[in-house]
TORPA-4810 file (N, C-alpha, C, O; in nm, 3 decimals):
<nodes>
NODE_1_12.445_9.151_10.517_12.492_9.287_10.490_12.384_9.364_10.414_12.321_9.310_10.323_M
NODE_2_12.365_9.489_10.451_12.264_9.569_10.386_12.297_9.586_10.239_12.413_9.605_10.202_R
NODE_3_12.194_9.580_10.153_12.214_9.584_10.010_12.207_9.725_9.954_12.235_9.745_9.835_Q
NODE_4_12.172_9.821_10.033_12.167_9.959_9.988_12.240_10.048_10.087_12.313_9.998_10.173_G
NODE_5_12.221_10.176_10.076_12.286_10.269_10.168_12.178_10.345_10.243_12.086_10.400_10.182_S
NODE_6_12.189_10.347_10.374_12.091_10.417_10.456_12.128_10.565_10.453_12.214_10.610_10.528_L
NODE_7_12.061_10.642_10.364_12.100_10.779_10.341_12.059_10.872_10.454_12.117_10.979_10.471_L
NODE_8_11.959_10.832_10.532_11.916_10.910_10.647_11.907_10.817_10.766_11.893_10.695_10.751_S
NODE_9_11.914_10.874_10.884_11.905_10.794_11.004_11.764_10.736_11.018_11.668_10.799_10.976_L
NODE_10_11.751_10.617_11.078_11.618_10.564_11.105_11.536_10.664_11.186_11.588_10.733_11.274_P
NODE_11_11.407_10.672_11.154_11.319_10.769_11.219_11.199_10.696_11.278_11.133_10.619_11.209_E
NODE_12_11.171_10.721_11.404_11.051_10.665_11.467_10.935_10.758_11.432_10.916_10.862_11.496_E
NODE_13_10.858_10.721_11.329_10.754_10.809_11.275_10.626_10.804_11.356_10.543_10.894_11.344_V
NODE_14_10.608_10.703_11.438_10.500_10.689_11.535_10.553_10.596_11.642_10.659_10.536_11.624_A
NODE_15_10.482_10.582_11.752_10.530_10.496_11.859_10.553_10.354_11.807_10.458_10.289_11.763_A
NODE_16_10.678_10.306_11.814_10.717_10.171_11.772_10.698_10.146_11.623_10.682_10.032_11.581_D
NODE_17_10.700_10.254_11.542_10.697_10.244_11.397_10.822_10.314_11.343_10.838_10.434_11.362_V
NODE_18_10.909_10.239_11.278_11.038_10.292_11.233_11.046_10.296_11.082_11.012_10.198_11.015_W
NODE_19_11.091_10.409_11.029_11.119_10.424_10.887_11.269_10.420_10.865_11.344_10.495_10.927_L
NODE_20_11.312_10.329_10.776_11.452_10.315_10.739_11.464_10.361_10.593_11.438_10.281_10.502_L
NODE_21_11.501_10.485_10.569_11.500_10.538_10.432_11.604_10.471_10.342_11.719_10.454_10.382_P
NODE_22_11.563_10.434_10.222_11.650_10.379_10.119_11.746_10.273_10.176_11.867_10.280_10.156_Q
NODE_23_11.689_10.178_10.245_11.764_10.070_10.309_11.808_9.966_10.207_11.903_9.892_10.231_F
NODE_24_11.739_9.959_10.094_11.772_9.867_9.986_11.727_9.932_9.855_11.713_10.054_9.850_T
NODE_25_11.704_9.854_9.750_11.657_9.909_9.624_11.593_9.799_9.542_11.621_9.681_9.562_S
NODE_26_11.506_9.839_9.448_11.446_9.741_9.358_11.553_9.671_9.275_11.544_9.551_9.249_A
NODE_27_11.654_9.744_9.235_11.759_9.685_9.154_11.828_9.570_9.227_11.860_9.468_9.167_Q
NODE_28_11.851_9.587_9.359_11.918_9.483_9.436_11.833_9.358_9.453_11.887_9.248_9.467_A
NODE_29_11.700_9.372_9.452_11.610_9.260_9.482_11.539_9.205_9.359_11.466_9.107_9.369_L
NODE_30_11.560_9.267_9.244_11.478_9.238_9.128_11.494_9.094_9.078_11.394_9.030_9.044_W
NODE_31_11.615_9.043_9.073_11.636_8.907_9.024_11.561_8.805_9.107_11.496_8.716_9.052_G
NODE_32_11.570_8.816_9.239_11.498_8.723_9.328_11.348_8.740_9.314_11.274_8.642_9.321_D
NODE_33_11.302_8.863_9.296_11.159_8.886_9.280_11.106_8.817_9.155_10.999_8.756_9.157_L
NODE_34_11.180_8.826_9.047_11.140_8.760_8.923_11.139_8.608_8.940_11.051_8.540_8.887_Q
NODE_35_11.235_8.555_9.014_11.241_8.410_9.036_11.123_8.361_9.119_11.066_8.257_9.089_A
NODE_36_11.086_8.436_9.223_10.970_8.399_9.304_10.844_8.401_9.220_10.763_8.308_9.227_V
NODE_37_10.826_8.505_9.141_10.704_8.518_9.060_10.697_8.411_8.951_10.588_8.373_8.909_A
NODE_38_10.813_8.363_8.906_10.811_8.256_8.805_10.760_8.126_8.864_10.696_8.047_8.794_A
NODE_39_10.787_8.102_8.993_10.740_7.979_9.059_10.597_7.992_9.109_10.521_7.896_9.104_Q
NODE_40_10.562_8.109_9.156_10.427_8.133_9.211_10.378_8.266_9.153_10.397_8.370_9.215_A
NODE_41_10.315_8.263_9.035_10.279_8.386_8.965_10.184_8.476_9.046_10.106_8.429_9.128_P
NODE_42_10.194_8.604_9.019_10.103_8.700_9.080_9.961_8.670_9.035_9.936_8.629_8.922_F
NODE_43_9.867_8.692_9.127_9.725_8.676_9.097_9.645_8.770_9.186_9.691_8.810_9.293_R
NODE_44_9.524_8.804_9.141_9.433_8.885_9.223_9.344_8.790_9.302_9.250_8.731_9.248_H
NODE_45_9.373_8.776_9.432_9.291_8.690_9.517_9.157_8.756_9.543_9.140_8.876_9.522_M
NODE_46_9.061_8.677_9.587_8.927_8.727_9.615_8.911_8.758_9.764_8.968_8.690_9.849_M
NODE_47_8.835_8.861_9.794_8.801_8.890_9.933_8.682_8.803_9.975_8.621_8.734_9.893_T
NODE_48_8.652_8.806_10.104_8.539_8.726_10.153_8.406_8.776_10.099_8.305_8.706_10.104_H
NODE_49_8.406_8.900_10.045_8.283_8.955_9.987_8.271_8.923_9.838_8.173_8.960_9.774_T
NODE_50_8.371_8.853_9.783_8.362_8.809_9.645_8.421_8.904_9.543_8.403_8.885_9.423_G
NODE_51_8.492_9.007_9.590_8.555_9.102_9.499_8.706_9.078_9.496_8.764_9.036_9.597_Y
NODE_52_8.771_9.103_9.383_8.916_9.082_9.376_8.992_9.186_9.456_8.953_9.303_9.461_P
NODE_53_9.102_9.144_9.519_9.191_9.235_9.589_9.257_9.325_9.485_9.295_9.278_9.378_V
NODE_54_9.271_9.454_9.515_9.324_9.550_9.417_9.467_9.519_9.376_9.504_9.535_9.260_A
NODE_55_9.548_9.474_9.472_9.687_9.442_9.443_9.697_9.296_9.400_9.631_9.209_9.456_A
NODE_56_9.781_9.269_9.299_9.813_9.132_9.264_9.911_9.078_9.369_9.997_9.153_9.416_A
NODE_57_9.898_8.950_9.405_9.973_8.895_9.518_10.041_8.765_9.484_9.997_8.690_9.397_M
NODE_58_10.151_8.738_9.557_10.209_8.606_9.566_10.281_8.598_9.700_10.279_8.693_9.778_T
NODE_59_10.345_8.484_9.728_10.411_8.463_9.855_10.538_8.382_9.837_10.556_8.316_9.735_N
NODE_60_10.625_8.389_9.936_10.732_8.292_9.951_10.752_8.268_10.100_10.722_8.354_10.183_C
NODE_61_10.804_8.151_10.133_10.823_8.114_10.273_10.756_7.983_10.306_10.701_7.916_10.218_G
NODE_62_10.760_7.946_10.433_10.700_7.821_10.479_10.548_7.824_10.466_10.484_7.721_10.447_E
NODE_63_10.491_7.945_10.477_10.347_7.965_10.464_10.323_8.078_10.366_10.414_8.156_10.335_L
NODE_64_10.200_8.088_10.318_10.162_8.197_10.231_10.028_8.252_10.273_9.937_8.177_10.307_G
NODE_65_10.015_8.384_10.269_9.888_8.449_10.305_9.793_8.438_10.186_9.830_8.471_10.073_W
NODE_66_9.672_8.392_10.212_9.574_8.375_10.105_9.441_8.436_10.147_9.411_8.450_10.265_T
NODE_67_9.363_8.469_10.047_9.230_8.526_10.069_9.134_8.469_9.967_9.166_8.459_9.848_S
NODE_68_9.015_8.431_10.014_8.910_8.385_9.924_8.776_8.411_9.989_8.769_8.479_10.091_D
NODE_69_8.669_8.357_9.932_8.535_8.385_9.985_8.515_8.329_10.125_8.420_8.366_10.194_V
NODE_70_8.606_8.239_10.168_8.597_8.183_10.303_8.674_8.265_10.406_8.669_8.235_10.525_N
NODE_71_8.746_8.367_10.360_8.821_8.452_10.452_8.971_8.443_10.428_9.017_8.395_10.324_G
NODE_72_9.047_8.489_10.527_9.192_8.493_10.519_9.251_8.372_10.589_9.197_8.323_10.688_Y
NODE_73_9.364_8.322_10.535_9.431_8.209_10.598_9.575_8.200_10.549_9.606_8.240_10.437_A
NODE_74_9.662_8.147_10.634_9.797_8.111_10.592_9.796_7.964_10.554_9.747_7.880_10.629_Y
NODE_75_9.852_7.934_10.438_9.853_7.797_10.388_9.993_7.759_10.344_10.067_7.843_10.293_R
NODE_76_10.033_7.632_10.364_10.167_7.589_10.324_10.182_7.567_10.175_10.294_7.561_10.124_P
NODE_77_10.070_7.555_10.102_10.075_7.534_9.957_10.006_7.649_9.883_9.913_7.712_9.933_Q
NODE_78_10.054_7.673_9.764_9.990_7.766_9.673_9.856_7.705_9.630_9.856_7.597_9.572_D
NODE_79_9.743_7.771_9.656_9.614_7.711_9.621_9.592_7.700_9.471_9.503_7.627_9.427_P
NODE_80_9.671_7.770_9.390_9.655_7.763_9.245_9.714_7.634_9.189_9.652_7.568_9.106_V
NODE_81_9.836_7.598_9.234_9.901_7.479_9.177_9.924_7.367_9.277_9.974_7.261_9.240_N
NODE_82_9.888_7.389_9.404_9.903_7.284_9.504_10.045_7.260_9.550_10.069_7.166_9.627_G
NODE_83_10.141_7.341_9.505_10.281_7.321_9.540_10.320_7.409_9.659_10.255_7.511_9.683_K
NODE_84_10.424_7.371_9.733_10.474_7.461_9.838_10.515_7.595_9.778_10.557_7.602_9.663_P
NODE_85_10.504_7.698_9.857_10.549_7.830_9.813_10.700_7.828_9.793_10.769_7.749_9.858_W
NODE_86_10.753_7.913_9.707_10.899_7.925_9.695_10.961_7.962_9.829_10.897_8.025_9.913_P
NODE_87_11.086_7.922_9.849_11.155_7.961_9.972_11.184_8.111_9.967_11.197_8.169_9.859_V
NODE_88_11.194_8.173_10.084_11.234_8.313_10.089_11.381_8.321_10.048_11.464_8.254_10.107_I
NODE_89_11.413_8.401_9.949_11.554_8.414_9.908_11.644_8.452_10.025_11.606_8.537_10.106_P
NODE_90_11.760_8.391_10.037_11.850_8.421_10.150_11.882_8.569_10.165_11.889_8.621_10.277_P
NODE_91_11.901_8.638_10.053_11.931_8.782_10.062_11.813_8.859_10.121_11.833_8.957_10.193_A
NODE_92_11.691_8.815_10.092_11.573_8.880_10.150_11.566_8.857_10.300_11.535_8.948_10.377_W
NODE_93_11.595_8.734_10.343_11.595_8.705_10.486_11.697_8.792_10.559_11.667_8.847_10.665_L
NODE_94_11.815_8.804_10.502_11.918_8.887_10.564_11.872_9.032_10.574_11.891_9.097_10.677_S
NODE_95_11.811_9.080_10.468_11.760_9.217_10.468_11.654_9.238_10.575_11.659_9.335_10.650_L
NODE_96_11.558_9.146_10.584_11.449_9.158_10.682_11.503_9.153_10.825_11.459_9.230_10.910_A
NODE_97_11.596_9.063_10.850_11.651_9.051_10.985_11.733_9.174_11.023_11.727_9.220_11.137_R
NODE_98_11.809_9.228_10.927_11.888_9.346_10.956_11.799_9.466_10.981_11.824_9.544_11.073_E
NODE_99_11.695_9.482_10.900_11.603_9.593_10.921_11.535_9.582_11.058_11.522_9.681_11.130_A
NODE_100_11.491_9.461_11.092_11.428_9.440_11.223_11.524_9.473_11.336_11.485_9.533_11.436_A
NODE_101_11.650_9.433_11.321_11.749_9.460_11.426_11.771_9.609_11.444_11.786_9.656_11.557_A
NODE_102_11.773_9.685_11.335_11.788_9.830_11.345_11.673_9.890_11.426_11.692_9.988_11.499_V
NODE_103_11.554_9.831_11.413_11.436_9.881_11.484_11.421_9.820_11.623_11.324_9.849_11.693_A
NODE_104_11.517_9.738_11.665_11.515_9.685_11.801_11.468_9.543_11.815_11.436_9.500_11.926_G
NODE_105_11.463_9.467_11.705_11.419_9.327_11.709_11.534_9.239_11.658_11.543_9.210_11.538_Y
NODE_106_11.619_9.197_11.749_11.739_9.125_11.711_11.713_8.979_11.676_11.799_8.913_11.618_A
NODE_107_11.597_8.927_11.710_11.571_8.783_11.693_11.459_8.755_11.594_11.392_8.652_11.604_D
NODE_108_11.436_8.845_11.498_11.327_8.827_11.403_11.354_8.706_11.314_11.461_8.695_11.254_F
NODE_109_11.256_8.616_11.306_11.266_8.495_11.225_11.141_8.482_11.138_11.052_8.404_11.171_Q
NODE_110_11.132_8.556_11.029_11.012_8.550_10.945_10.997_8.416_10.876_11.096_8.355_10.834_P
NODE_111_10.874_8.369_10.864_10.846_8.247_10.789_10.754_8.274_10.670_10.716_8.181_10.598_D
NODE_112_10.717_8.400_10.650_10.628_8.441_10.541_10.682_8.569_10.480_10.724_8.660_10.551_V
NODE_113_10.680_8.576_10.349_10.697_8.704_10.280_10.583_8.718_10.181_10.579_8.649_10.079_C
NODE_114_10.490_8.807_10.211_10.379_8.838_10.121_10.427_8.945_10.023_10.478_9.049_10.064_L
NODE_115_10.411_8.919_9.894_10.456_9.012_9.790_10.333_9.069_9.719_10.256_8.995_9.659_V
NODE_116_10.317_9.200_9.727_10.207_9.269_9.660_10.260_9.348_9.541_10.367_9.409_9.550_N
NODE_117_10.187_9.346_9.431_10.220_9.427_9.314_10.104_9.523_9.288_9.992_9.482_9.259_R
NODE_118_10.134_9.653_9.299_10.033_9.757_9.282_10.053_9.824_9.146_10.159_9.879_9.119_Y
NODE_119_9.952_9.820_9.062_9.953_9.898_8.939_9.919_10.044_8.973_9.871_10.073_9.083_A
NODE_120_9.942_10.133_8.880_9.904_10.273_8.900_9.754_10.279_8.932_9.673_10.218_8.862_V
NODE_121_9.720_10.352_9.036_9.580_10.366_9.077_9.534_10.266_9.179_9.427_10.283_9.238_G
NODE_122_9.612_10.161_9.203_9.575_10.059_9.301_9.626_10.096_9.440_9.729_10.161_9.454_A
NODE_123_9.554_10.054_9.541_9.593_10.076_9.680_9.539_9.964_9.766_9.497_9.860_9.714_G
NODE_124_9.540_9.984_9.895_9.485_9.885_9.988_9.416_9.958_10.101_9.472_10.052_10.158_M
NODE_125_9.296_9.916_10.133_9.218_9.984_10.235_9.271_9.964_10.376_9.362_9.884_10.398_G
NODE_126_9.214_10.036_10.467_9.257_10.033_10.607_9.236_9.895_10.667_9.130_9.835_10.652_R
NODE_127_9.338_9.845_10.736_9.332_9.712_10.796_9.442_9.700_10.900_9.528_9.787_10.911_H
NODE_128_9.439_9.593_10.975_9.545_9.557_11.069_9.592_9.416_11.037_9.511_9.331_11.000_A
NODE_129_9.722_9.391_11.051_9.776_9.258_11.024_9.757_9.173_11.150_9.841_9.176_11.241_D
NODE_130_9.647_9.099_11.154_9.610_9.028_11.277_9.583_8.879_11.254_9.518_8.815_11.337_N
NODE_131_9.632_8.824_11.142_9.609_8.682_11.113_9.721_8.592_11.165_9.712_8.470_11.154_S
NODE_132_9.826_8.652_11.222_9.941_8.574_11.269_9.917_8.523_11.410_9.830_8.572_11.482_E
NODE_133_9.996_8.424_11.450_9.983_8.368_11.585_10.069_8.441_11.687_10.033_8.449_11.804_R
NODE_134_10.182_8.495_11.642_10.281_8.552_11.734_10.292_8.702_11.710_10.358_8.746_11.616_D
NODE_135_10.226_8.780_11.795_10.229_8.924_11.779_10.351_8.988_11.847_10.364_9.111_11.846_F
NODE_136_10.439_8.907_11.907_10.562_8.962_11.964_10.665_8.993_11.856_10.760_9.067_11.881_S
NODE_137_10.644_8.936_11.737_10.736_8.960_11.626_10.685_9.077_11.541_10.564_9.096_11.528_Q
NODE_138_10.776_9.157_11.484_10.734_9.276_11.410_10.688_9.243_11.269_10.697_9.129_11.223_P
NODE_139_10.640_9.345_11.202_10.617_9.345_11.059_10.730_9.424_10.994_10.761_9.535_11.038_I
NODE_140_10.791_9.367_10.892_10.894_9.438_10.815_10.843_9.454_10.673_10.819_9.355_10.603_V
NODE_141_10.825_9.578_10.629_10.761_9.609_10.501_10.859_9.686_10.412_10.905_9.794_10.449_S
NODE_142_10.890_9.628_10.295_10.988_9.685_10.203_10.916_9.740_10.080_10.840_9.668_10.015_V
NODE_143_10.939_9.866_10.047_10.877_9.930_9.931_10.975_9.932_9.815_11.092_9.968_9.832_S
NODE_144_10.926_9.894_9.696_11.009_9.892_9.576_10.933_9.956_9.461_10.811_9.943_9.452_L
NODE_145_11.004_10.026_9.374_10.940_10.081_9.255_10.878_10.217_9.278_10.936_10.301_9.346_G
NODE_146_10.761_10.238_9.220_10.695_10.369_9.226_10.667_10.410_9.371_10.635_10.325_9.454_L
NODE_147_10.679_10.539_9.400_10.647_10.587_9.534_10.497_10.595_9.555_10.420_10.607_9.459_P
NODE_148_10.455_10.588_9.680_10.316_10.614_9.715_10.311_10.653_9.861_10.413_10.656_9.929_T
NODE_149_10.192_10.683_9.908_10.177_10.722_10.049_10.115_10.609_10.129_10.019_10.544_10.087_R
NODE_150_10.173_10.587_10.245_10.129_10.485_10.340_10.060_10.559_10.454_10.117_10.651_10.513_F
NODE_151_9.939_10.519_10.485_9.862_10.586_10.590_9.867_10.504_10.719_9.849_10.382_10.716_A
NODE_152_9.891_10.570_10.830_9.900_10.504_10.960_9.801_10.564_11.057_9.794_10.686_11.074_W
NODE_153_9.722_10.477_11.123_9.628_10.519_11.227_9.670_10.473_11.366_9.651_10.546_11.463_W
NODE_154_9.725_10.355_11.376_9.751_10.298_11.508_9.628_10.231_11.564_9.551_10.170_11.490_G
NODE_155_9.608_10.242_11.694_9.499_10.171_11.761_9.361_10.223_11.725_9.263_10.148_11.729_D
NODE_156_9.351_10.351_11.690_9.220_10.413_11.667_9.200_10.440_11.518_9.255_10.537_11.465_E
NODE_157_9.122_10.356_11.451_9.104_10.373_11.306_9.001_10.479_11.271_8.899_10.451_11.208_P
NODE_158_9.028_10.602_11.313_8.935_10.712_11.287_9.012_10.826_11.222_9.133_10.839_11.239_A
NODE_159_8.941_10.907_11.147_9.004_11.020_11.082_9.079_10.978_10.956_9.060_10.868_10.904_G
NODE_160_9.166_11.069_10.909_9.234_11.047_10.782_9.361_10.965_10.795_9.412_10.914_10.695_A
NODE_161_9.413_10.952_10.914_9.541_10.883_10.932_9.658_10.973_10.896_9.640_11.079_10.836_G
NODE_162_9.777_10.931_10.934_9.898_11.005_10.902_9.959_10.948_10.775_9.981_10.827_10.767_R
NODE_163_9.987_11.032_10.677_10.043_10.987_10.551_10.195_10.994_10.553_10.253_11.096_10.591_N
NODE_164_10.259_10.885_10.511_10.405_10.878_10.499_10.438_10.847_10.354_10.385_10.751_10.297_L
NODE_165_10.526_10.926_10.294_10.569_10.898_10.158_10.673_10.788_10.162_10.776_10.800_10.228_L
NODE_166_10.646_10.678_10.090_10.740_10.566_10.081_10.794_10.559_9.939_10.719_10.557_9.842_L
NODE_167_10.927_10.555_9.929_10.994_10.552_9.801_11.071_10.421_9.785_11.082_10.341_9.878_Q
NODE_168_11.125_10.401_9.666_11.198_10.279_9.636_11.308_10.254_9.740_11.392_10.340_9.764_D
NODE_169_11.305_10.136_9.800_11.407_10.098_9.896_11.377_10.132_10.040_11.449_10.087_10.129_G
NODE_170_11.272_10.211_10.065_11.236_10.243_10.204_11.180_10.119_10.274_11.110_10.038_10.213_D
NODE_171_11.211_10.106_10.402_11.161_9.995_10.483_11.089_10.051_10.606_11.141_10.139_10.674_V
NODE_172_10.970_9.999_10.633_10.898_10.030_10.757_10.899_9.906_10.845_10.879_9.794_10.798_L
NODE_173_10.922_9.927_10.973_10.917_9.819_11.072_10.825_9.863_11.184_10.844_9.971_11.241_V
NODE_174_10.723_9.781_11.216_10.639_9.814_11.331_10.614_9.690_11.415_10.604_9.578_11.364_W
NODE_175_10.604_9.712_11.546_10.583_9.603_11.640_10.552_9.658_11.778_10.519_9.776_11.793_G
NODE_176_10.564_9.572_11.879_10.537_9.611_12.018_10.399_9.677_12.027_10.300_9.615_11.989_K
NODE_177_10.391_9.802_12.075_10.261_9.866_12.092_10.192_9.894_11.960_10.070_9.915_11.956_S
NODE_178_10.268_9.894_11.849_10.212_9.925_11.718_10.180_9.801_11.636_10.131_9.813_11.524_A
NODE_179_10.205_9.683_11.690_10.197_9.562_11.609_10.062_9.543_11.541_10.056_9.496_11.428_R
NODE_180_9.954_9.578_11.608_9.820_9.561_11.552_9.762_9.694_11.504_9.640_9.710_11.495_L
NODE_181_9.850_9.787_11.472_9.805_9.918_11.427_9.737_9.913_11.291_9.774_9.834_11.204_G
NODE_182_9.637_9.999_11.272_9.566_10.008_11.145_9.647_10.092_11.046_9.708_10.193_11.083_F
NODE_183_9.646_10.048_10.921_9.723_10.116_10.818_9.659_10.091_10.682_9.571_10.006_10.669_H
NODE_184_9.703_10.165_10.581_9.650_10.151_10.446_9.755_10.197_10.347_9.853_10.262_10.384_A
NODE_185_9.734_10.162_10.221_9.820_10.208_10.112_9.735_10.295_10.020_9.634_10.249_9.968_V
NODE_186_9.776_10.419_10.002_9.702_10.509_9.914_9.724_10.468_9.768_9.825_10.405_9.736_R
NODE_187_9.631_10.501_9.678_9.648_10.466_9.537_9.782_10.516_9.482_9.823_10.629_9.509_P
NODE_188_9.847_10.432_9.405_9.979_10.464_9.351_9.965_10.567_9.239_9.892_10.544_9.143_V
NODE_189_10.035_10.681_9.250_10.029_10.782_9.143_10.095_10.733_9.015_10.180_10.644_9.017_P
NODE_190_10.056_10.793_8.903_10.115_10.757_8.774_10.264_10.789_8.772_10.308_10.888_8.830_A
NODE_191_10.339_10.704_8.706_10.482_10.725_8.693_10.545_10.603_8.629_10.477_10.507_8.596_G
NODE_192_10.675_10.608_8.613_10.748_10.494_8.558_10.881_10.483_8.629_10.961_10.576_8.630_R
NODE_193_10.905_10.366_8.690_11.029_10.340_8.762_11.126_10.269_8.668_11.083_10.186_8.589_H
NODE_194_11.256_10.300_8.675_11.351_10.239_8.580_11.363_10.088_8.590_11.403_10.023_8.493_P
NODE_195_11.331_10.030_8.705_11.338_9.884_8.723_11.199_9.822_8.721_11.177_9.722_8.652_V
NODE_196_11.106_9.878_8.794_10.974_9.818_8.815_10.869_9.865_8.715_10.756_9.817_8.718_C
NODE_197_10.903_9.958_8.628_10.806_10.007_8.533_10.693_10.082_8.601_10.716_10.163_8.691_G
NODE_198_10.571_10.054_8.559_10.454_10.125_8.613_10.391_10.049_8.729_10.270_10.031_8.735_E
NODE_199_10.477_10.003_8.821_10.430_9.926_8.936_10.504_9.967_9.063_10.616_10.018_9.060_F
NODE_200_10.436_9.943_9.174_10.498_9.944_9.306_10.489_9.803_9.361_10.383_9.740_9.353_R
NODE_201_10.599_9.752_9.416_10.600_9.622_9.482_10.623_9.642_9.631_10.693_9.734_9.674_F
NODE_202_10.562_9.555_9.710_10.580_9.560_9.855_10.608_9.420_9.906_10.531_9.327_9.881_N
NODE_203_10.718_9.404_9.978_10.752_9.277_10.042_10.723_9.291_10.190_10.780_9.377_10.257_L
NODE_204_10.634_9.208_10.242_10.597_9.215_10.384_10.638_9.086_10.453_10.583_8.979_10.427_T
NODE_205_10.737_9.098_10.543_10.790_8.984_10.616_10.719_8.972_10.752_10.702_9.070_10.824_F
NODE_206_10.679_8.848_10.783_10.603_8.823_10.906_10.644_8.689_10.967_10.696_8.602_10.898_R
NODE_207_10.619_8.674_11.094_10.626_8.546_11.162_10.482_8.502_11.186_10.414_8.556_11.274_K
NODE_208_10.436_8.404_11.108_10.295_8.365_11.113_10.272_8.236_11.187_10.169_8.221_11.253_A
NODE_209_10.364_8.140_11.177_10.344_8.007_11.234_10.378_7.999_11.381_10.366_7.892_11.441_G
</nodes>
């Protein structure tokens, strides 16, 4: 069952890219988020060029997305402590599957949830989510906390991209023709959220294995 109220109808903001406004909330997910971070603390992973990723990261699920000087990889263990990643909380799985179903993916079975924590001023550069094996499954991206703008290019990573304002509880789902679309997160503006403080969190559900 959805944990929030969908105040506006789902909107196809680009071909095969769906925005589900206020589909959940940080308040509804906060306890599970704290539990995941207690088992697998946030850290700034390194890029292949040797610089830290701007967003602090952790994972839950059967696999976890990792980055280091050797490149990107999904791994079954947390490289910091050698332990399996925390399981995806059942409420999160239900949320991801319901959001995917609203966007036309009734059989979404995520095995990874990448959790990013953005401080004020942090963002993520233009990229495509292409490390997974199964591109028939969508990406489900949940925004929590401070608002920011999400930039979408699609197949052609040229120009400024289209900016979408994402607020607490908004969910984006993309797949099919958009599955390998280029996107970015603009730097988070200053502010303070009543639950998340001076942070934006992003939960990204994927089928990687």
